[in-house]
CHARMM-style PDB file with segment names, atoms N, HN, CA, C and O in Angstrom:
ATOM      1  N   MET     1     -27.142   2.760  -0.756  1.00  0.00      PROA
ATOM      2  CA  MET     1     -28.112   1.792  -0.330  1.00  0.00      PROA
ATOM      3  C   MET     1     -28.087   0.623  -1.304  1.00  0.00      PROA
ATOM      4  O   MET     1     -27.919   0.813  -2.509  1.00  0.00      PROA
ATOM      5  N   LEU     2     -28.253  -0.572  -0.783  1.00  0.00      PROA
ATOM      6  HN  LEU     2     -28.389  -0.726   0.196  1.00  0.00      PROA
ATOM      7  CA  LEU     2     -28.282  -1.777  -1.603  1.00  0.00      PROA
ATOM      8  C   LEU     2     -29.703  -2.311  -1.666  1.00  0.00      PROA
ATOM      9  O   LEU     2     -30.457  -2.228  -0.696  1.00  0.00      PROA
ATOM     10  N   SER     3     -30.055  -2.855  -2.810  1.00  0.00      PROA
ATOM     11  HN  SER     3     -29.443  -2.923  -3.598  1.00  0.00      PROA
ATOM     12  CA  SER     3     -31.352  -3.528  -2.914  1.00  0.00      PROA
ATOM     13  C   SER     3     -31.146  -4.835  -3.658  1.00  0.00      PROA
ATOM     14  O   SER     3     -30.406  -4.889  -4.641  1.00  0.00      PROA
ATOM     15  N   VAL     4     -31.795  -5.878  -3.192  1.00  0.00      PROA
ATOM     16  HN  VAL     4     -32.396  -5.834  -2.394  1.00  0.00      PROA
ATOM     17  CA  VAL     4     -31.705  -7.197  -3.812  1.00  0.00      PROA
ATOM     18  C   VAL     4     -32.780  -7.270  -4.884  1.00  0.00      PROA
ATOM     19  O   VAL     4     -33.969  -7.132  -4.598  1.00  0.00      PROA
ATOM     20  N   VAL     5     -32.351  -7.489  -6.119  1.00  0.00      PROA
ATOM     21  HN  VAL     5     -31.385  -7.601  -6.351  1.00  0.00      PROA
ATOM     22  CA  VAL     5     -33.280  -7.526  -7.241  1.00  0.00      PROA
ATOM     23  C   VAL     5     -33.763  -8.944  -7.504  1.00  0.00      PROA
ATOM     24  O   VAL     5     -34.905  -9.153  -7.912  1.00  0.00      PROA
ATOM     25  N   LYS     6     -32.886  -9.919  -7.267  1.00  0.00      PROA
ATOM     26  HN  LYS     6     -31.958  -9.748  -6.936  1.00  0.00      PROA
ATOM     27  CA  LYS     6     -33.233 -11.300  -7.575  1.00  0.00      PROA
ATOM     28  C   LYS     6     -32.605 -12.205  -6.525  1.00  0.00      PROA
ATOM     29  O   LYS     6     -31.461 -11.983  -6.130  1.00  0.00      PROA
ATOM     30  N   GLY     7     -33.318 -13.200  -6.074  1.00  0.00      PROA
ATOM     31  HN  GLY     7     -34.248 -13.380  -6.395  1.00  0.00      PROA
ATOM     32  CA  GLY     7     -32.791 -14.154  -5.114  1.00  0.00      PROA
ATOM     33  C   GLY     7     -33.200 -13.817  -3.696  1.00  0.00      PROA
ATOM     34  O   GLY     7     -33.857 -12.809  -3.440  1.00  0.00      PROA
ATOM     35  N   GLN     8     -32.799 -14.676  -2.786  1.00  0.00      PROA
ATOM     36  HN  GLN     8     -32.264 -15.495  -2.994  1.00  0.00      PROA
ATOM     37  CA  GLN     8     -33.116 -14.527  -1.364  1.00  0.00      PROA
ATOM     38  C   GLN     8     -31.829 -14.666  -0.553  1.00  0.00      PROA
ATOM     39  O   GLN     8     -31.607 -15.719   0.045  1.00  0.00      PROA
ATOM     40  N   PRO     9     -30.981 -13.649  -0.512  1.00  0.00      PROA
ATOM     41  CA  PRO     9     -29.727 -13.768   0.244  1.00  0.00      PROA
ATOM     42  C   PRO     9     -29.995 -13.847   1.743  1.00  0.00      PROA
ATOM     43  O   PRO     9     -30.921 -13.224   2.263  1.00  0.00      PROA
ATOM     44  N   ASN    10     -29.156 -14.633   2.423  1.00  0.00      PROA
ATOM     45  HN  ASN    10     -28.405 -15.140   2.000  1.00  0.00      PROA
ATOM     46  CA  ASN    10     -29.292 -14.718   3.881  1.00  0.00      PROA
ATOM     47  C   ASN    10     -28.471 -13.599   4.525  1.00  0.00      PROA
ATOM     48  O   ASN    10     -27.828 -12.816   3.825  1.00  0.00      PROA
ATOM     49  N   ALA    11     -28.494 -13.527   5.832  1.00  0.00      PROA
ATOM     50  HN  ALA    11     -29.016 -14.163   6.400  1.00  0.00      PROA
ATOM     51  CA  ALA    11     -27.827 -12.439   6.559  1.00  0.00      PROA
ATOM     52  C   ALA    11     -26.318 -12.438   6.316  1.00  0.00      PROA
ATOM     53  O   ALA    11     -25.713 -11.374   6.189  1.00  0.00      PROA
ATOM     54  N   GLU    12     -25.702 -13.631   6.251  1.00  0.00      PROA
ATOM     55  HN  GLU    12     -26.194 -14.496   6.355  1.00  0.00      PROA
ATOM     56  CA  GLU    12     -24.254 -13.710   6.031  1.00  0.00      PROA
ATOM     57  C   GLU    12     -23.875 -13.195   4.644  1.00  0.00      PROA
ATOM     58  O   GLU    12     -22.875 -12.493   4.494  1.00  0.00      PROA
ATOM     59  N   GLU    13     -24.664 -13.537   3.639  1.00  0.00      PROA
ATOM     60  HN  GLU    13     -25.477 -14.108   3.761  1.00  0.00      PROA
ATOM     61  CA  GLU    13     -24.384 -13.076   2.279  1.00  0.00      PROA
ATOM     62  C   GLU    13     -24.538 -11.560   2.166  1.00  0.00      PROA
ATOM     63  O   GLU    13     -23.738 -10.900   1.503  1.00  0.00      PROA
ATOM     64  N   LEU    14     -25.550 -11.018   2.802  1.00  0.00      PROA
ATOM     65  HN  LEU    14     -26.200 -11.554   3.340  1.00  0.00      PROA
ATOM     66  CA  LEU    14     -25.724  -9.561   2.793  1.00  0.00      PROA
ATOM     67  C   LEU    14     -24.586  -8.862   3.526  1.00  0.00      PROA
ATOM     68  O   LEU    14     -24.127  -7.802   3.102  1.00  0.00      PROA
ATOM     69  N   ALA    15     -24.131  -9.459   4.632  1.00  0.00      PROA
ATOM     70  HN  ALA    15     -24.505 -10.320   4.976  1.00  0.00      PROA
ATOM     71  CA  ALA    15     -23.014  -8.875   5.373  1.00  0.00      PROA
ATOM     72  C   ALA    15     -21.742  -8.897   4.532  1.00  0.00      PROA
ATOM     73  O   ALA    15     -20.985  -7.926   4.527  1.00  0.00      PROA
ATOM     74  N   ALA    16     -21.501 -10.004   3.817  1.00  0.00      PROA
ATOM     75  HN  ALA    16     -22.116 -10.793   3.821  1.00  0.00      PROA
ATOM     76  CA  ALA    16     -20.317 -10.099   2.962  1.00  0.00      PROA
ATOM     77  C   ALA    16     -20.380  -9.075   1.833  1.00  0.00      PROA
ATOM     78  O   ALA    16     -19.384  -8.417   1.534  1.00  0.00      PROA
ATOM     79  N   LEU    17     -21.532  -8.942   1.216  1.00  0.00      PROA
ATOM     80  HN  LEU    17     -22.341  -9.476   1.460  1.00  0.00      PROA
ATOM     81  CA  LEU    17     -21.695  -7.964   0.135  1.00  0.00      PROA
ATOM     82  C   LEU    17     -21.484  -6.546   0.640  1.00  0.00      PROA
ATOM     83  O   LEU    17     -20.822  -5.740  -0.014  1.00  0.00      PROA
ATOM     84  N   THR    18     -22.040  -6.245   1.792  1.00  0.00      PROA
ATOM     85  HN  THR    18     -22.578  -6.900   2.323  1.00  0.00      PROA
ATOM     86  CA  THR    18     -21.880  -4.915   2.383  1.00  0.00      PROA
ATOM     87  C   THR    18     -20.418  -4.623   2.690  1.00  0.00      PROA
ATOM     88  O   THR    18     -19.943  -3.514   2.446  1.00  0.00      PROA
ATOM     89  N   ALA    19     -19.699  -5.613   3.225  1.00  0.00      PROA
ATOM     90  HN  ALA    19     -20.085  -6.514   3.423  1.00  0.00      PROA
ATOM     91  CA  ALA    19     -18.280  -5.424   3.539  1.00  0.00      PROA
ATOM     92  C   ALA    19     -17.470  -5.144   2.283  1.00  0.00      PROA
ATOM     93  O   ALA    19     -16.592  -4.281   2.292  1.00  0.00      PROA
ATOM     94  N   VAL    20     -17.755  -5.860   1.207  1.00  0.00      PROA
ATOM     95  HN  VAL    20     -18.468  -6.561   1.200  1.00  0.00      PROA
ATOM     96  CA  VAL    20     -17.017  -5.656  -0.048  1.00  0.00      PROA
ATOM     97  C   VAL    20     -17.303  -4.271  -0.616  1.00  0.00      PROA
ATOM     98  O   VAL    20     -16.382  -3.566  -1.030  1.00  0.00      PROA
ATOM     99  N   VAL    21     -18.561  -3.881  -0.637  1.00  0.00      PROA
ATOM    100  HN  VAL    21     -19.309  -4.453  -0.301  1.00  0.00      PROA
ATOM    101  CA  VAL    21     -18.922  -2.571  -1.195  1.00  0.00      PROA
ATOM    102  C   VAL    21     -18.304  -1.446  -0.373  1.00  0.00      PROA
ATOM    103  O   VAL    21     -17.808  -0.470  -0.936  1.00  0.00      PROA
ATOM    104  N   LEU    22     -18.329  -1.572   0.949  1.00  0.00      PROA
ATOM    105  HN  LEU    22     -18.732  -2.365   1.406  1.00  0.00      PROA
ATOM    106  CA  LEU    22     -17.736  -0.534   1.796  1.00  0.00      PROA
ATOM    107  C   LEU    22     -16.221  -0.468   1.640  1.00  0.00      PROA
ATOM    108  O   LEU    22     -15.637   0.612   1.729  1.00  0.00      PROA
ATOM    109  N   SER    23     -15.578  -1.616   1.408  1.00  0.00      PROA
ATOM    110  HN  SER    23     -16.052  -2.494   1.336  1.00  0.00      PROA
ATOM    111  CA  SER    23     -14.117  -1.606   1.259  1.00  0.00      PROA
ATOM    112  C   SER    23     -13.687  -0.933  -0.038  1.00  0.00      PROA
ATOM    113  O   SER    23     -12.568  -0.427  -0.122  1.00  0.00      PROA
ATOM    114  N   LEU    24     -14.539  -0.916  -1.037  1.00  0.00      PROA
ATOM    115  HN  LEU    24     -15.448  -1.327  -0.969  1.00  0.00      PROA
ATOM    116  CA  LEU    24     -14.191  -0.267  -2.303  1.00  0.00      PROA
ATOM    117  C   LEU    24     -14.065   1.240  -2.152  1.00  0.00      PROA
ATOM    118  O   LEU    24     -13.333   1.873  -2.914  1.00  0.00      PROA
ATOM    119  N   GLY    25     -14.754   1.822  -1.198  1.00  0.00      PROA
ATOM    120  HN  GLY    25     -15.348   1.308  -0.580  1.00  0.00      PROA
ATOM    121  CA  GLY    25     -14.700   3.263  -0.998  1.00  0.00      PROA
ATOM    122  C   GLY    25     -13.614   3.700  -0.044  1.00  0.00      PROA
ATOM    123  O   GLY    25     -13.352   4.896   0.087  1.00  0.00      PROA
ATOM    124  N   ALA    26     -12.971   2.751   0.628  1.00  0.00      PROA
ATOM    125  HN  ALA    26     -13.183   1.780   0.522  1.00  0.00      PROA
ATOM    126  CA  ALA    26     -11.939   3.089   1.613  1.00  0.00      PROA
ATOM    127  C   ALA    26     -10.624   3.398   0.908  1.00  0.00      PROA
ATOM    128  O   ALA    26     -10.298   2.755  -0.089  1.00  0.00      PROA
ATOM    129  N   PRO    27      -9.861   4.370   1.405  1.00  0.00      PROA
ATOM    130  CA  PRO    27      -8.552   4.661   0.801  1.00  0.00      PROA
ATOM    131  C   PRO    27      -7.583   3.515   1.062  1.00  0.00      PROA
ATOM    132  O   PRO    27      -7.686   2.816   2.071  1.00  0.00      PROA
ATOM    133  N   ALA    28      -6.658   3.334   0.157  1.00  0.00      PROA
ATOM    134  HN  ALA    28      -6.574   3.901  -0.662  1.00  0.00      PROA
ATOM    135  CA  ALA    28      -5.654   2.281   0.303  1.00  0.00      PROA
ATOM    136  C   ALA    28      -4.712   2.633   1.451  1.00  0.00      PROA
ATOM    137  O   ALA    28      -4.331   3.794   1.599  1.00  0.00      PROA
ATOM    138  N   PRO    29      -4.333   1.651   2.262  1.00  0.00      PROA
ATOM    139  CA  PRO    29      -3.416   1.940   3.372  1.00  0.00      PROA
ATOM    140  C   PRO    29      -2.026   2.302   2.851  1.00  0.00      PROA
ATOM    141  O   PRO    29      -1.554   1.730   1.868  1.00  0.00      PROA
ATOM    142  N   ALA    30      -1.391   3.236   3.504  1.00  0.00      PROA
ATOM    143  HN  ALA    30      -1.774   3.701   4.302  1.00  0.00      PROA
ATOM    144  CA  ALA    30      -0.039   3.647   3.122  1.00  0.00      PROA
ATOM    145  C   ALA    30       0.949   2.568   3.536  1.00  0.00      PROA
ATOM    146  O   ALA    30       0.824   1.980   4.610  1.00  0.00      PROA
ATOM    147  N   ASN    31       1.917   2.315   2.691  1.00  0.00      PROA
ATOM    148  HN  ASN    31       2.018   2.793   1.819  1.00  0.00      PROA
ATOM    149  CA  ASN    31       2.925   1.304   2.983  1.00  0.00      PROA
ATOM    150  C   ASN    31       4.080   1.971   3.717  1.00  0.00      PROA
ATOM    151  O   ASN    31       4.895   2.661   3.105  1.00  0.00      PROA
ATOM    152  N   ALA    32       4.148   1.765   5.027  1.00  0.00      PROA
ATOM    153  HN  ALA    32       3.486   1.204   5.524  1.00  0.00      PROA
ATOM    154  CA  ALA    32       5.174   2.411   5.844  1.00  0.00      PROA
ATOM    155  C   ALA    32       6.509   1.682   5.770  1.00  0.00      PROA
ATOM    156  O   ALA    32       7.509   2.196   6.273  1.00  0.00      PROA
ATOM    157  N   GLY    33       6.557   0.503   5.161  1.00  0.00      PROA
ATOM    158  HN  GLY    33       5.745   0.086   4.753  1.00  0.00      PROA
ATOM    159  CA  GLY    33       7.777  -0.283   5.130  1.00  0.00      PROA
ATOM    160  C   GLY    33       8.799   0.192   4.105  1.00  0.00      PROA
ATOM    161  O   GLY    33       9.990  -0.071   4.267  1.00  0.00      PROA
ATOM    162  N   THR    34       8.369   0.878   3.068  1.00  0.00      PROA
ATOM    163  HN  THR    34       7.400   1.091   2.937  1.00  0.00      PROA
ATOM    164  CA  THR    34       9.301   1.314   2.039  1.00  0.00      PROA
ATOM    165  C   THR    34       9.682   2.771   2.260  1.00  0.00      PROA
ATOM    166  O   THR    34       8.820   3.598   2.558  1.00  0.00      PROA
ATOM    167  N   PRO    35      10.953   3.092   2.119  1.00  0.00      PROA
ATOM    168  CA  PRO    35      11.371   4.484   2.302  1.00  0.00      PROA
ATOM    169  C   PRO    35      10.844   5.359   1.170  1.00  0.00      PROA
ATOM    170  O   PRO    35      10.691   4.902   0.038  1.00  0.00      PROA
ATOM    171  N   SER    36      10.575   6.588   1.480  1.00  0.00      PROA
ATOM    172  HN  SER    36      10.698   6.960   2.400  1.00  0.00      PROA
ATOM    173  CA  SER    36      10.062   7.512   0.481  1.00  0.00      PROA
ATOM    174  C   SER    36      11.208   8.038  -0.383  1.00  0.00      PROA
ATOM    175  O   SER    36      12.382   7.835  -0.074  1.00  0.00      PROA
ATOM    176  N   VAL    37      10.847   8.708  -1.453  1.00  0.00      PROA
ATOM    177  HN  VAL    37       9.893   8.873  -1.704  1.00  0.00      PROA
ATOM    178  CA  VAL    37      11.847   9.314  -2.334  1.00  0.00      PROA
ATOM    179  C   VAL    37      12.640  10.357  -1.556  1.00  0.00      PROA
ATOM    180  O   VAL    37      13.842  10.521  -1.765  1.00  0.00      PROA
ATOM    181  N   ARG    38      11.964  11.052  -0.666  1.00  0.00      PROA
ATOM    182  HN  ARG    38      10.987  10.919  -0.496  1.00  0.00      PROA
ATOM    183  CA  ARG    38      12.627  12.085   0.123  1.00  0.00      PROA
ATOM    184  C   ARG    38      13.797  11.501   0.918  1.00  0.00      PROA
ATOM    185  O   ARG    38      14.829  12.154   1.074  1.00  0.00      PROA
ATOM    186  N   HSD    39      13.638  10.273   1.422  1.00  0.00      PROA
ATOM    187  HN  HSD    39      12.800   9.742   1.295  1.00  0.00      PROA
ATOM    188  CA  HSD    39      14.698   9.611   2.181  1.00  0.00      PROA
ATOM    189  C   HSD    39      15.967   9.483   1.330  1.00  0.00      PROA
ATOM    190  O   HSD    39      17.069   9.773   1.796  1.00  0.00      PROA
ATOM    191  N   TRP    40      15.798   9.046   0.079  1.00  0.00      PROA
ATOM    192  HN  TRP    40      14.903   8.810  -0.300  1.00  0.00      PROA
ATOM    193  CA  TRP    40      16.972   8.842  -0.779  1.00  0.00      PROA
ATOM    194  C   TRP    40      17.585  10.177  -1.209  1.00  0.00      PROA
ATOM    195  O   TRP    40      18.806  10.304  -1.290  1.00  0.00      PROA
ATOM    196  N   VAL    41      16.746  11.159  -1.481  1.00  0.00      PROA
ATOM    197  HN  VAL    41      15.753  11.056  -1.416  1.00  0.00      PROA
ATOM    198  CA  VAL    41      17.259  12.477  -1.861  1.00  0.00      PROA
ATOM    199  C   VAL    41      18.069  13.057  -0.710  1.00  0.00      PROA
ATOM    200  O   VAL    41      19.134  13.635  -0.927  1.00  0.00      PROA
ATOM    201  N   ARG    42      17.573  12.907   0.507  1.00  0.00      PROA
ATOM    202  HN  ARG    42      16.708  12.438   0.684  1.00  0.00      PROA
ATOM    203  CA  ARG    42      18.273  13.419   1.686  1.00  0.00      PROA
ATOM    204  C   ARG    42      19.628  12.743   1.838  1.00  0.00      PROA
ATOM    205  O   ARG    42      20.609  13.408   2.169  1.00  0.00      PROA
ATOM    206  N   ARG    43      19.705  11.438   1.604  1.00  0.00      PROA
ATOM    207  HN  ARG    43      18.908  10.897   1.335  1.00  0.00      PROA
ATOM    208  CA  ARG    43      20.985  10.724   1.695  1.00  0.00      PROA
ATOM    209  C   ARG    43      21.974  11.291   0.671  1.00  0.00      PROA
ATOM    210  O   ARG    43      23.161  11.434   0.963  1.00  0.00      PROA
ATOM    211  N   GLN    44      21.481  11.612  -0.525  1.00  0.00      PROA
ATOM    212  HN  GLN    44      20.517  11.496  -0.762  1.00  0.00      PROA
ATOM    213  CA  GLN    44      22.357  12.175  -1.553  1.00  0.00      PROA
ATOM    214  C   GLN    44      22.837  13.566  -1.161  1.00  0.00      PROA
ATOM    215  O   GLN    44      24.013  13.883  -1.340  1.00  0.00      PROA
ATOM    216  N   GLN    45      21.955  14.393  -0.635  1.00  0.00      PROA
ATOM    217  HN  GLN    45      21.000  14.136  -0.490  1.00  0.00      PROA
ATOM    218  CA  GLN    45      22.326  15.749  -0.249  1.00  0.00      PROA
ATOM    219  C   GLN    45      23.378  15.741   0.847  1.00  0.00      PROA
ATOM    220  O   GLN    45      24.283  16.576   0.843  1.00  0.00      PROA
ATOM    221  N   LEU    46      23.273  14.818   1.775  1.00  0.00      PROA
ATOM    222  HN  LEU    46      22.538  14.140   1.778  1.00  0.00      PROA
ATOM    223  CA  LEU    46      24.232  14.733   2.873  1.00  0.00      PROA
ATOM    224  C   LEU    46      25.486  13.952   2.489  1.00  0.00      PROA
ATOM    225  O   LEU    46      26.418  13.830   3.285  1.00  0.00      PROA
ATOM    226  N   ARG    47      25.505  13.427   1.275  1.00  0.00      PROA
ATOM    227  HN  ARG    47      24.748  13.526   0.628  1.00  0.00      PROA
ATOM    228  CA  ARG    47      26.616  12.617   0.763  1.00  0.00      PROA
ATOM    229  C   ARG    47      26.945  11.457   1.702  1.00  0.00      PROA
ATOM    230  O   ARG    47      28.107  11.195   2.014  1.00  0.00      PROA
ATOM    231  N   LEU    48      25.892  10.773   2.141  1.00  0.00      PROA
ATOM    232  HN  LEU    48      24.949  10.985   1.888  1.00  0.00      PROA
ATOM    233  CA  LEU    48      26.073   9.616   3.007  1.00  0.00      PROA
ATOM    234  C   LEU    48      26.489   8.411   2.175  1.00  0.00      PROA
ATOM    235  O   LEU    48      26.129   8.293   1.004  1.00  0.00      PROA
ATOM    236  N   ALA    49      27.242   7.533   2.787  1.00  0.00      PROA
ATOM    237  HN  ALA    49      27.535   7.628   3.739  1.00  0.00      PROA
ATOM    238  CA  ALA    49      27.682   6.317   2.104  1.00  0.00      PROA
ATOM    239  C   ALA    49      26.469   5.448   1.790  1.00  0.00      PROA
ATOM    240  O   ALA    49      25.459   5.511   2.491  1.00  0.00      PROA
ATOM    241  N   PRO    50      26.567   4.644   0.745  1.00  0.00      PROA
ATOM    242  CA  PRO    50      25.455   3.759   0.411  1.00  0.00      PROA
ATOM    243  C   PRO    50      25.181   2.763   1.539  1.00  0.00      PROA
ATOM    244  O   PRO    50      26.087   2.373   2.275  1.00  0.00      PROA
ATOM    245  N   SER    51      23.941   2.371   1.656  1.00  0.00      PROA
ATOM    246  HN  SER    51      23.206   2.688   1.058  1.00  0.00      PROA
ATOM    247  CA  SER    51      23.570   1.385   2.665  1.00  0.00      PROA
ATOM    248  C   SER    51      24.077   0.009   2.249  1.00  0.00      PROA
ATOM    249  O   SER    51      24.071  -0.311   1.061  1.00  0.00      PROA
ATOM    250  N   PRO    52      24.513  -0.807   3.197  1.00  0.00      PROA
ATOM    251  CA  PRO    52      24.922  -2.163   2.850  1.00  0.00      PROA
ATOM    252  C   PRO    52      23.711  -2.989   2.437  1.00  0.00      PROA
ATOM    253  O   PRO    52      22.588  -2.724   2.865  1.00  0.00      PROA
ATOM    254  N   GLY    53      23.952  -3.981   1.608  1.00  0.00      PROA
ATOM    255  HN  GLY    53      24.864  -4.196   1.260  1.00  0.00      PROA
ATOM    256  CA  GLY    53      22.872  -4.862   1.182  1.00  0.00      PROA
ATOM    257  C   GLY    53      23.013  -5.193  -0.290  1.00  0.00      PROA
ATOM    258  O   GLY    53      24.007  -4.843  -0.925  1.00  0.00      PROA
ATOM    259  N   PRO    54      22.007  -5.874  -0.830  1.00  0.00      PROA
ATOM    260  CA  PRO    54      22.057  -6.245  -2.240  1.00  0.00      PROA
ATOM    261  C   PRO    54      22.193  -5.010  -3.129  1.00  0.00      PROA
ATOM    262  O   PRO    54      21.448  -4.043  -2.967  1.00  0.00      PROA
ATOM    263  N   GLY    55      23.124  -5.038  -4.050  1.00  0.00      PROA
ATOM    264  HN  GLY    55      23.729  -5.824  -4.181  1.00  0.00      PROA
ATOM    265  CA  GLY    55      23.325  -3.929  -4.968  1.00  0.00      PROA
ATOM    266  C   GLY    55      24.152  -2.784  -4.415  1.00  0.00      PROA
ATOM    267  O   GLY    55      24.274  -1.751  -5.074  1.00  0.00      PROA
ATOM    268  N   ALA    56      24.729  -2.931  -3.221  1.00  0.00      PROA
ATOM    269  HN  ALA    56      24.630  -3.770  -2.686  1.00  0.00      PROA
ATOM    270  CA  ALA    56      25.508  -1.845  -2.622  1.00  0.00      PROA
ATOM    271  C   ALA    56      26.722  -1.506  -3.480  1.00  0.00      PROA
ATOM    272  O   ALA    56      27.119  -0.344  -3.565  1.00  0.00      PROA
ATOM    273  N   TRP    57      27.307  -2.507  -4.110  1.00  0.00      PROA
ATOM    274  HN  TRP    57      26.985  -3.451  -4.041  1.00  0.00      PROA
ATOM    275  CA  TRP    57      28.491  -2.251  -4.934  1.00  0.00      PROA
ATOM    276  C   TRP    57      28.134  -1.358  -6.122  1.00  0.00      PROA
ATOM    277  O   TRP    57      28.971  -0.577  -6.573  1.00  0.00      PROA
ATOM    278  N   LYS    58      26.900  -1.461  -6.637  1.00  0.00      PROA
ATOM    279  HN  LYS    58      26.220  -2.096  -6.270  1.00  0.00      PROA
ATOM    280  CA  LYS    58      26.483  -0.595  -7.746  1.00  0.00      PROA
ATOM    281  C   LYS    58      26.356   0.851  -7.279  1.00  0.00      PROA
ATOM    282  O   LYS    58      26.733   1.777  -7.998  1.00  0.00      PROA
ATOM    283  N   ARG    59      25.830   1.039  -6.085  1.00  0.00      PROA
ATOM    284  HN  ARG    59      25.523   0.286  -5.502  1.00  0.00      PROA
ATOM    285  CA  ARG    59      25.620   2.385  -5.557  1.00  0.00      PROA
ATOM    286  C   ARG    59      26.917   3.032  -5.089  1.00  0.00      PROA
ATOM    287  O   ARG    59      26.958   4.248  -4.907  1.00  0.00      PROA
ATOM    288  N   SER    60      27.980   2.250  -4.888  1.00  0.00      PROA
ATOM    289  HN  SER    60      27.947   1.262  -5.036  1.00  0.00      PROA
ATOM    290  CA  SER    60      29.219   2.804  -4.344  1.00  0.00      PROA
ATOM    291  C   SER    60      29.969   3.656  -5.361  1.00  0.00      PROA
ATOM    292  O   SER    60      30.849   4.427  -4.978  1.00  0.00      PROA
ATOM    293  N   GLY    61      29.645   3.539  -6.645  1.00  0.00      PROA
ATOM    294  HN  GLY    61      28.930   2.913  -6.956  1.00  0.00      PROA
ATOM    295  CA  GLY    61      30.341   4.293  -7.666  1.00  0.00      PROA
ATOM    296  C   GLY    61      29.761   5.670  -7.912  1.00  0.00      PROA
ATOM    297  O   GLY    61      30.233   6.377  -8.803  1.00  0.00      PROA
ATOM    298  N   GLN    62      28.780   6.068  -7.172  1.00  0.00      PROA
ATOM    299  HN  GLN    62      28.397   5.495  -6.448  1.00  0.00      PROA
ATOM    300  CA  GLN    62      28.129   7.363  -7.413  1.00  0.00      PROA
ATOM    301  C   GLN    62      28.866   8.489  -6.777  1.00  0.00      PROA
ATOM    302  OT1 GLN    62      28.447   9.641  -6.886  1.00  0.00      PROA
TER     303      GLN     62
END
């Protein structure tokens, strides 16, 4: 629960404060764009060729 100790906030200010406080308790969203460690370990186990792209020449010597 929130209580205003000093000042006279309007409805918009209270709504903004409530949104910020509620967002602090929310879990961070998972980043689905980056591959997990399991993805790279699986590629190594299957002995798959390195993916093309920046740094591929470094990975080709493994």
